[in-house]
KOLGU-959933 format. One line per field, with one value per residue (C-alpha): residue in one letter; residue number from 0; x, y, z. Coordinates in steps of 0.5 Angstrom, whole numbers, padded with zeros to 4 digits. Example, Ala and Ser with C-alpha at 12.3 -4.5 7.8 and 13.67 -1.06 7.14 Angstrom:
<rs>
type	(A	S);
seq	(0	1);
px	(0025	0027);
py	(-0009	-0002);
pz	(0016	0014);
</rs>
This chain:
<rs>
type	(M	L	E	F	L	L	F	V	S	I	C	V	I	F	Y	L	A	F	R	K	Q	E	D	S	D	K	D	L	E	E	S	L	R	Q	E	N	E	F	L	R	I	K	L	N	E	G	A	H	S	T	E	E	R	E	K	N	L	N	R	T	I	Q	E	L	Q	S	S	I	S	K	Q	Q	S	I	T	A	L	N	N	A	E	L	K	R	K	E	S	E	L	I	S	K	Q	L	K	L	E	K	E	L	E	E	E	T	L	A	R	K	K	V	L	S	Q	K	K	S	G	E	V	R	L	G	H	I	A	E	T	L	A	P	F	L	D	Q	F	D	F	E	P	E	R	C	S	F	L	G	Q	P	I	D	Y	I	S	F	G	D	D	E	I	T	F	I	E	V	K	S	G	N	S	Q	L	S	Q	K	Q	R	H	I	R	D	L	V	K	A	K	L	V	S	W	K	E	V	R	I	K);
seq	(0	1	2	3	4	5	6	7	8	9	10	11	12	13	14	15	16	17	18	19	20	21	22	23	24	25	26	27	28	29	30	31	32	33	34	35	36	37	38	39	40	41	42	43	44	45	46	47	48	49	50	51	52	53	54	55	56	57	58	59	60	61	62	63	64	65	66	67	68	69	70	71	72	73	74	75	76	77	78	79	80	81	82	83	84	85	86	87	88	89	90	91	92	93	94	95	96	97	98	99	100	101	102	103	104	105	106	107	108	109	110	111	112	113	114	115	116	117	118	119	120	121	122	123	124	125	126	127	128	129	130	131	132	133	134	135	136	137	138	139	140	141	142	143	144	145	146	147	148	149	150	151	152	153	154	155	156	157	158	159	160	161	162	163	164	165	166	167	168	169	170	171	172	173	174	175	176	177	178	179	180	181	182	183	184	185	186	187	188	189	190	191	192	193	194);
px	(0000	0006	0008	0001	0001	0008	0006	0000	0004	0009	0003	0000	0007	0007	0000	0001	0008	0005	-0001	0004	0008	0001	-0001	0006	0006	-0001	0002	0008	0003	-0001	0005	0007	0000	0000	0007	0006	-0001	0003	0009	0003	0000	0007	0009	0002	0004	0011	0008	0003	0008	0013	0007	0006	0013	0014	0008	0011	0018	0014	0011	0017	0021	0015	0016	0023	0023	0017	0022	0028	0024	0022	0029	0031	0026	0028	0035	0034	0030	0036	0041	0037	0037	0044	0046	0041	0044	0051	0050	0047	0053	0058	0054	0055	0062	0063	0059	0063	0070	0068	0066	0073	0077	0073	0074	0082	0082	0079	0083	0090	0087	0086	0093	0096	0093	0095	0102	0102	0100	0105	0110	0108	0107	0114	0117	0114	0116	0123	0123	0120	0124	0129	0124	0121	0122	0124	0130	0136	0141	0142	0138	0143	0149	0145	0145	0139	0141	0134	0137	0140	0140	0136	0141	0148	0149	0156	0157	0163	0165	0162	0159	0152	0148	0141	0135	0128	0122	0115	0110	0112	0117	0123	0130	0131	0137	0141	0140	0141	0148	0150	0148	0153	0159	0158	0158	0164	0167	0169	0168	0174	0176	0178	0179	0179	0182	0179	0184);
py	(0000	0005	0003	0005	0012	0013	0012	0016	0022	0021	0022	0028	0031	0030	0032	0039	0040	0038	0043	0048	0048	0048	0054	0057	0056	0059	0065	0066	0065	0070	0075	0074	0075	0082	0084	0082	0086	0092	0091	0091	0097	0101	0098	0101	0108	0108	0106	0112	0116	0114	0115	0122	0124	0121	0126	0132	0130	0129	0136	0139	0136	0139	0146	0146	0143	0149	0154	0152	0152	0159	0161	0158	0162	0169	0167	0166	0173	0176	0173	0176	0183	0183	0181	0186	0191	0189	0190	0197	0199	0196	0200	0206	0205	0204	0210	0214	0211	0213	0220	0221	0219	0224	0229	0227	0228	0235	0237	0235	0239	0245	0244	0243	0250	0253	0251	0253	0260	0260	0258	0263	0269	0267	0268	0274	0277	0274	0278	0285	0284	0289	0294	0293	0298	0291	0290	0293	0293	0297	0294	0296	0292	0286	0280	0275	0268	0264	0258	0256	0263	0269	0274	0276	0283	0286	0292	0296	0293	0286	0281	0278	0272	0274	0269	0272	0268	0270	0267	0261	0258	0255	0255	0248	0243	0246	0253	0251	0248	0254	0259	0254	0254	0262	0263	0258	0263	0257	0261	0262	0266	0262	0265	0261	0263	0261	0261);
pz	(0000	0001	-0006	-0008	-0004	-0007	-0014	-0013	-0010	-0016	-0021	-0017	-0017	-0025	-0026	-0022	-0025	-0032	-0030	-0028	-0034	-0038	-0034	-0035	-0043	-0043	-0039	-0044	-0050	-0047	-0046	-0053	-0056	-0052	-0054	-0061	-0061	-0058	-0064	-0069	-0066	-0066	-0073	-0076	-0072	-0075	-0082	-0082	-0079	-0085	-0090	-0087	-0088	-0095	-0097	-0094	-0097	-0104	-0103	-0101	-0107	-0112	-0108	-0109	-0117	-0118	-0114	-0119	-0125	-0123	-0122	-0128	-0132	-0128	-0129	-0137	-0137	-0133	-0138	-0144	-0141	-0139	-0146	-0149	-0145	-0146	-0154	-0153	-0149	-0154	-0159	-0155	-0154	-0162	-0163	-0158	-0160	-0167	-0165	-0161	-0167	-0171	-0165	-0165	-0172	-0172	-0167	-0170	-0176	-0172	-0169	-0175	-0178	-0172	-0172	-0179	-0178	-0172	-0177	-0182	-0177	-0175	-0182	-0182	-0176	-0178	-0184	-0181	-0174	-0176	-0177	-0171	-0164	-0160	-0165	-0162	-0168	-0174	-0180	-0185	-0181	-0181	-0186	-0186	-0186	-0184	-0182	-0177	-0175	-0177	-0177	-0176	-0174	-0176	-0171	-0169	-0163	-0164	-0168	-0166	-0168	-0167	-0167	-0167	-0164	-0163	-0158	-0154	-0159	-0157	-0160	-0163	-0161	-0167	-0165	-0157	-0160	-0164	-0158	-0153	-0158	-0158	-0151	-0150	-0155	-0159	-0165	-0171	-0177	-0183	-0190	-0196	-0202	-0209	-0215);
</rs>
C-alpha cells in the first residue's frame, strides 16, 4: 500500500508539474500575444508616420522643383536682359570711339592749322624784325641767314648772332647747340681763297 501511495503521490506531482507547465505555457503564450499586438500597433503607427513623412517630402520636392523652375525662368530672362544691355553698351562704345576718333582728327587738323599759322607768323616776324621797335640792331648792318640762325649783326665792336622768336616758341636743338658754342667762345675765323 505504501507503494500505491507513493505511486499516486508521484502521479499527482507529475500532474501538478505538468499542469503548472501548461499554465506557464498559456501565460507565456498570452504574454507573447500581447507583445505581438503591441508591436503590430507600433508598426502601424510607424507606417502611418512614415507615409506622412513621405507625403511631406514629396510635397517639399515638388515645391523645390517648382521654385527651381521659376528661378531658371528668371535667370533666363535676366541673362537675355544682360545680353541686350551688353549689346547696347557695345554699340554705344563703338559710337563713342568713332566720335572720339573724329574729334581727335578734327583737333589734329585745327592744331596743324594753328601751328602752320604760327610758323607763317614766325617767318613774317623774322622778315619784319629789323624794322620793329624791339629790334636793338641797325637793319643795314644785319644780314638775313634764315637757317639755322635768322640774322648776323656786324657791329663796330662785336658780331652778334640773332634768332627771332615769337609767342612761346623755343630754340631748336641745333640752335641751342650754336648758342652754346658762341657762349663758350668756340668761334673761329677762316679765310678761303679761290683761284
